[in-house]
C-alpha positions in Angstrom: 0.2 -0.3 -0.3 1.4 3.6 -0.9 2.0 5.5 2.2 1.8 9.4 0.6 -1.6 10.0 0.1 -3.0 13.6 -1.2 -6.1 15.1 0.1 -8.5 14.1 -2.6 -7.3 10.5 -2.3 -8.1 10.5 1.3 -11.2 11.3 0.6 -12.2 9.2 -2.5 -11.2 5.9 -0.7 -10.9 6.3 3.1 -14.2 8.4 3.8 -16.1 6.4 6.1 -20.0 7.1 4.9 -23.3 7.2 6.9 -23.6 3.4 6.4 -20.8 2.3 8.0 -20.7 5.0 10.6 -24.3 3.3 11.5 -22.1 -0.1 12.1 -19.3 1.9 14.2 -22.1 3.6 16.5 -22.5 -0.1 17.5 -19.4 -0.6 18.6 -17.5 0.4 21.9 -15.4 3.6 21.7 -12.2 1.5 22.0 -12.9 -0.7 18.5 -14.0 2.0 16.3 -11.2 3.3 15.0 -9.5 0.1 14.5 -12.8 -1.6 13.0 -13.3 1.0 10.7 -9.5 0.7 9.7 -9.6 -2.6 8.8 -13.4 -1.9 6.5 -11.6 0.7 4.5 -8.5 -0.6 3.9 -10.8 -4.4 2.7 -12.4 -2.5 0.5 -9.5 -0.3 -0.9 -6.6 -3.5 -1.2 -9.5 -6.8 -0.9 -7.5 -8.5 2.1 -7.0 -7.4 5.7 -3.6 -5.9 7.0 -1.2 -8.3 8.5 0.3 -5.8 10.8 -1.1 -2.3 12.0 2.2 -0.9 10.2 0.5 -1.0 6.9 -1.8 1.1 7.3 -0.4 4.9 6.6 -0.1 8.0 9.5 -2.0 9.8 7.1 -5.0 7.2 7.0 -5.1 6.8 10.4 -4.9 10.7 11.0 -8.0 10.8 8.4 -10.0 8.3 9.5 -9.7 9.4 13.5 -13.0 11.8 13.5 -14.5 9.4 12.0 -14.8 6.8 14.3 -14.9 9.5 17.2 -16.4 12.2 16.7 -19.0 11.3 14.1 -19.7 8.4 16.0 -20.4 10.3 20.0 -17.5 9.6 21.4 
């Protein structure tokens, strides 16, 4: 997976859409980020990561607000 993402690419590939947010609100706050990352990673790569190092930091920073703020953390 590429390491550096442009803002437009983050929006296109990593935005958590409303029906995915509904899934996250049913999870504990502790698990939301991990589940969101796994879901979006799988959608992009067609597989799950084998380690957390496979997920670029830019992606984690982008998804973080979706996992907590938009789910009512």
